[in-house]
C-alpha positions as CSV (number, residue, x, y, z in Angstrom):
1,M,162.1,102.6,95.8
2,R,161.0,101.4,92.3
3,R,164.0,103.5,90.6
4,V,166.6,101.2,92.6
5,L,165.0,98.3,91.6
6,L,165.2,99.3,88.1
7,G,168.8,100.3,88.7
8,T,169.1,96.7,90.1
9,A,167.6,94.6,87.7
10,L,169.4,97.2,84.5
11,Q,172.9,96.4,86.4
12,T,172.1,93.0,86.3
13,V,172.0,92.5,82.5
14,L,174.3,94.9,81.4
15,T,176.8,92.7,83.6
16,T,175.5,89.3,82.1
17,L,176.0,91.2,78.4
18,L,179.5,92.3,79.2
19,L,180.7,88.9,80.4
20,V,179.2,87.6,77.4
21,L,180.6,89.8,75.3
22,A,183.8,89.3,76.9
23,V,183.6,85.5,76.4
24,L,182.8,86.3,72.5
25,A,185.5,89.0,72.4
26,V,188.0,86.2,73.2
27,L,186.9,83.5,71.0
28,L,187.0,86.2,68.1
29,A,190.6,86.8,69.0
30,W,191.6,83.2,68.7
31,P,194.5,82.5,66.5
32,R,193.4,82.5,63.2
33,T,194.2,79.5,60.3
34,P,195.7,80.2,57.1
35,G,192.1,80.0,55.5
36,G,191.3,83.2,57.6
37,S,189.1,81.0,59.7
38,V,189.0,81.7,63.9
39,L,188.5,78.2,64.6
40,P,191.5,75.7,64.2
41,Q,191.6,73.8,60.7
42,S,189.6,70.9,62.3
43,M,186.8,73.6,63.4
44,A,186.6,75.1,59.7
45,P,182.6,75.4,58.9
46,D,182.9,72.1,56.5
47,A,184.4,70.2,59.5
48,A,182.6,68.9,62.6
49,L,183.0,70.6,65.7
50,P,185.1,68.4,68.0
51,P,183.6,67.7,71.6
52,A,186.4,68.8,73.5
53,A,186.2,72.3,71.5
54,L,182.5,72.6,72.1
55,V,182.2,71.7,75.8
56,A,185.4,74.1,76.3
57,V,182.8,76.7,74.8
58,L,180.2,75.8,76.7
59,V,181.7,75.7,79.9
60,A,183.2,79.4,78.8
61,V,179.6,80.7,78.3
62,L,178.2,79.2,81.6
63,L,181.3,80.5,84.0
64,A,180.2,83.5,82.2
65,G,176.8,83.4,83.4
66,V,177.6,82.1,86.9
67,L,180.2,85.6,87.1
68,A,177.7,87.5,85.9
69,L,174.9,86.1,88.3
70,G,177.1,86.3,91.2
71,I,178.4,89.7,90.4
72,S,174.7,90.4,90.0
73,T,173.8,89.1,93.4
74,W,176.3,90.9,94.8
75,L,175.3,94.5,93.5
76,A,171.5,93.3,94.5
77,G,172.7,92.3,98.2
78,R,174.4,95.7,98.6
79,R,171.5,97.9,97.5
80,A,169.1,96.0,99.4
81,D,171.3,96.3,102.4
82,R,171.5,100.0,101.9
83,V,167.8,99.9,101.6
84,A,167.0,98.3,104.5
85,W,169.7,100.2,106.2
86,F,167.6,103.6,106.1
87,I,164.6,101.8,106.6
88,D,165.7,100.9,109.7
89,T,166.9,104.2,110.8
90,L,163.7,105.5,109.8
91,G,162.1,103.1,112.2
92,E,164.6,104.1,115.1
93,R,163.5,107.9,114.2
94,A,160.1,106.9,114.2
95,E,160.5,105.3,117.9
96,R,162.4,108.5,119.0
97,L,160.5,111.1,117.7
98,G,158.7,112.4,120.5
99,P,156.8,115.8,121.6
100,G,159.9,118.2,122.1
101,D,162.4,116.0,120.7
102,P,164.8,117.9,118.6
103,R,164.5,117.6,114.5
104,P,167.1,114.6,113.0
105,V,169.1,115.7,110.6
106,P,167.4,114.6,106.9
107,L,168.6,111.3,105.7
108,N,169.6,112.2,102.2
109,S,169.4,108.8,101.2
110,G,168.9,109.6,97.2
111,I,165.6,106.8,97.5
112,E,162.7,109.5,97.0
113,E,160.4,107.3,98.9
114,V,162.5,107.0,101.8
115,D,163.1,110.9,101.7
116,R,159.4,111.8,101.8
117,L,159.0,109.0,104.7
118,D,161.6,111.1,106.4
119,A,160.3,114.6,105.8
120,A,156.9,113.4,107.2
121,L,158.1,112.1,110.2
122,A,159.9,115.0,110.4
123,R,157.0,117.4,110.3
124,G,155.0,114.9,112.5
125,A,157.2,115.8,115.2
126,E,157.5,119.5,115.0
127,Q,153.4,119.3,114.8
128,G,153.4,117.5,117.8
129,A,155.7,119.3,119.9
130,R,153.9,122.3,118.8
131,R,150.5,121.3,119.8
132,L,151.7,119.6,122.6
133,A,153.2,122.9,123.6
134,S,150.2,125.0,123.6
135,E,148.4,122.0,125.4
136,R,150.5,122.6,128.4
137,D,150.6,126.4,127.8
138,F,146.6,125.9,128.5
139,A,146.7,123.4,131.2
140,A,149.1,125.9,133.2
141,D,147.3,128.4,132.5
142,A,143.8,126.7,133.8
143,S,145.6,125.3,136.6
144,H,146.7,128.8,137.9
145,Q,143.4,130.5,137.1
146,L,141.4,127.4,139.1
147,R,143.9,127.5,141.9
148,A,143.0,131.6,142.3
149,I,139.3,130.6,142.1
150,G,139.8,128.3,145.0
151,Q,141.9,130.4,146.6
152,V,139.0,132.9,146.6
153,E,136.5,130.7,147.5
154,R,138.8,129.4,150.3
155,L,139.2,133.0,151.8
156,S,135.3,134.0,151.8
157,G,135.1,130.1,153.3
158,V,137.5,131.7,156.0
159,V,136.0,134.9,156.6
160,D,132.3,133.3,156.6
161,D,133.5,130.6,159.5
162,L,135.4,133.5,161.5
163,M,132.0,135.8,161.4
164,S,129.8,133.0,162.3
165,R,132.2,131.7,165.1
166,T,132.3,135.8,166.1
167,R,128.2,136.1,166.6
168,S,127.8,132.8,168.0
169,G,130.2,132.9,170.5
170,A,131.5,129.9,169.7
171,E,135.6,129.0,171.3
172,T,136.1,125.6,170.5
173,S,137.2,124.7,166.9
174,P,135.1,121.7,165.7
175,T,137.1,118.3,164.5
176,V,138.1,118.0,161.3
177,S,140.4,114.8,159.4
178,L,143.5,115.9,158.6
179,D,144.2,113.4,156.6
180,S,141.4,114.5,154.2
181,V,142.6,118.0,154.2
182,L,146.1,117.1,153.3
183,A,145.0,114.8,150.7
184,S,142.5,117.8,148.8
185,L,145.4,119.7,148.9
186,Q,147.5,117.5,147.4
187,R,145.5,117.0,144.7
188,E,145.2,120.7,144.3
189,W,148.6,121.8,144.1
190,Q,150.4,118.8,142.6
191,P,149.7,119.8,139.1
192,A,151.6,123.4,139.9
193,F,154.6,121.5,141.4
194,A,154.8,119.2,138.5
195,G,155.0,122.0,136.2
196,A,157.8,123.5,138.0
197,R,159.5,119.7,138.0
198,R,158.8,119.2,141.9
199,S,156.6,117.2,143.7
200,I,154.6,117.2,147.4
201,H,155.5,114.3,149.3
202,V,153.0,113.4,152.4
203,R,154.3,111.1,155.4
204,G,153.9,110.3,158.9
205,E,150.5,109.2,161.4
206,R,147.5,108.3,159.6
207,G,143.8,109.2,161.1
208,L,144.5,112.3,163.3
209,G,141.8,114.6,164.1
210,V,142.3,118.1,165.2
211,R,140.3,121.1,166.2
212,A,139.8,123.6,163.6
213,T,137.7,124.3,160.9
214,P,138.3,122.6,157.5
215,V,138.6,126.0,155.4
216,A,141.5,127.7,158.2
217,L,143.1,124.6,158.2
218,A,143.1,124.0,154.3
219,Q,144.2,127.9,153.9
220,I,146.9,127.4,156.7
221,L,148.4,125.2,154.5
222,T,147.5,126.5,151.1
223,T,149.7,129.7,152.5
224,L,152.7,127.2,153.5
225,L,152.3,125.3,149.8
226,E,152.3,128.6,148.0
227,N,155.1,130.2,150.1
228,S,157.4,126.8,148.8
229,L,156.2,127.2,145.3
230,T,157.4,130.8,144.8
231,H,160.7,130.9,146.8
232,G,161.5,126.8,147.7
233,R,163.2,124.5,145.8
234,G,163.1,120.5,145.5
235,T,160.0,118.1,147.0
236,V,157.6,119.7,149.5
237,E,157.8,117.4,152.6
238,I,154.3,117.3,154.5
239,S,154.7,115.1,157.8
240,A,152.0,114.8,160.6
241,R,152.8,113.6,163.8
242,R,151.3,113.3,167.5
243,A,152.9,115.4,170.5
244,G,151.4,115.1,173.7
245,P,147.9,117.1,173.4
246,S,148.7,118.3,170.4
247,V,149.1,117.7,166.5
248,V,152.1,118.5,165.0
249,I,152.5,119.1,160.9
250,E,155.6,120.4,159.4
251,V,156.2,121.5,155.9
252,A,159.6,121.8,154.7
253,D,161.8,121.6,151.2
254,G,165.3,122.2,150.1
255,G,165.4,125.6,149.1
256,E,167.7,128.7,150.8
257,G,165.1,129.6,153.3
258,V,165.0,132.8,154.6
259,P,167.5,135.1,155.1
260,A,168.7,136.1,158.9
261,A,167.6,139.4,158.6
262,I,164.3,138.2,158.0
263,A,163.6,135.7,159.9
264,P,162.4,137.2,163.4
265,H,160.1,139.2,161.2
266,V,158.6,136.8,158.7
267,F,154.9,136.6,160.3
268,E,155.0,141.0,160.4
269,R,152.3,142.1,158.1
270,S,154.4,143.9,156.4
271,V,157.0,141.1,155.5
272,S,154.5,138.4,154.6
273,S,152.0,139.9,152.9
274,S,154.1,140.6,149.6
275,G,153.0,138.0,146.3
276,T,150.1,136.3,145.3
277,G,149.3,134.3,148.6
278,L,147.4,135.6,151.8
279,G,150.8,135.9,153.6
280,L,152.4,134.3,157.0
281,S,150.6,136.8,159.0
282,L,147.3,136.3,158.3
283,A,148.4,131.7,158.1
284,R,149.7,132.8,162.0
285,D,146.3,134.3,163.3
286,L,144.3,131.6,161.6
287,A,146.4,129.2,163.6
288,E,145.6,131.3,166.3
289,A,142.1,131.8,166.4
290,A,141.8,127.6,166.1
291,G,144.0,127.6,169.4
292,G,147.0,126.5,168.2
293,R,150.4,128.4,166.7
294,L,152.3,128.4,163.9
295,E,156.4,128.9,163.7
296,L,159.1,129.0,161.9
297,V,161.1,126.1,163.3
298,R,164.5,126.1,161.4
299,A,165.2,129.1,158.8
300,R,167.7,127.1,156.4
301,P,166.6,124.7,154.9
302,P,162.9,125.9,156.0
303,L,161.0,124.2,158.0
304,F,157.4,125.4,159.1
305,A,155.3,123.8,162.1
306,L,151.9,124.1,163.2
307,F,150.5,122.9,166.1
308,L,146.8,122.4,166.9
309,S,144.9,120.6,169.9
310,A,144.5,116.8,169.2
311,S,140.9,115.5,168.9
312,E,139.5,112.5,168.5
313,L,137.5,111.9,164.9
C-alpha cells in the first residue's frame, strides 16, 4: 500500500514537472529577435516586460499547474478506485469464505498488503474447513457409539423386563406416555438422521397412553427408525392416532420400500436379523408380548403400523 501511495505521489510530481518544462520549452522556442534574444525587442533585458506578456506567461504557468493537478487527480482517483475494488473484493471473500467453501482464485493485485491478506483469508478458510470436518467426523463417531451403547442398555432393559414379568406371572402391561417415548427417541436419533441430511417428523394426537413397558415400546420404534435410516430415504414420518380401543403408531419414509418377494417374510427371523439392529422379528415379538401387533401396511413406499391397547394416563 505504501508503494502505491509513493507511486501516485511520484506520478503527480513528474506530471507537474513535465508540464512546466513543456511551457518553458514553448517559451524557449519563441521566434528570436535579430539581437538573439528569445523575447521580442520590447521584452529585451534592457526593456521592461510588457504587462500583457507578463500576464501571458503567468497564465501559461497557471494553466500548466492546473492541468498537472487535474491529471494527477485523475491518476490518483484511478489508483484509489483500484485499491478500493481490491479491498471490497477481499471483504466479499471474507464473508463468503466459510468452512467447506472452495478456495478462490488468488487476487494477484500487485499490492503486497492486499495479496498477503488474501492469502491469509484463504489459509484461514482451509484450516477452518479441516477443523470442521474433523469435528463432524468426531461427532458422527460419538453419536454412533452413544447410540450403540443406548441400544445395548435398552436391550438389557427389555430382557430384564421380560424375565421379571415371566417370574411374576403378570399378563397386563403398564401404561406409558407415548409422547414421552417419542420425544426421547427423536432426540436420540435426530443427529444420525441430520448427518444423512434427513429428519424425523412426529405428528398426530397428543397425550395418548398405551399398554406397554417404556423399554419395549422404545425398542420397537428404535428398530423401525434404524431400519429407515439404513434402507429408507427422505423424512421419516411418525404419526399417532386413536382407533377404537387401540392406538396406532405409523412409521413411514420415502424410500423404495420392501421388495415384493421379501414383503411376506419381512418379520421372519432369517430375513430381518441382518444388519446392526435387533431385527423386525424381535420387534414383532415385543409388540405381541405387550398385547399388540406390528404390521407392514404398505411395502412401497414403506409404512409400518404398531397397534397397542389404549390406556388412560
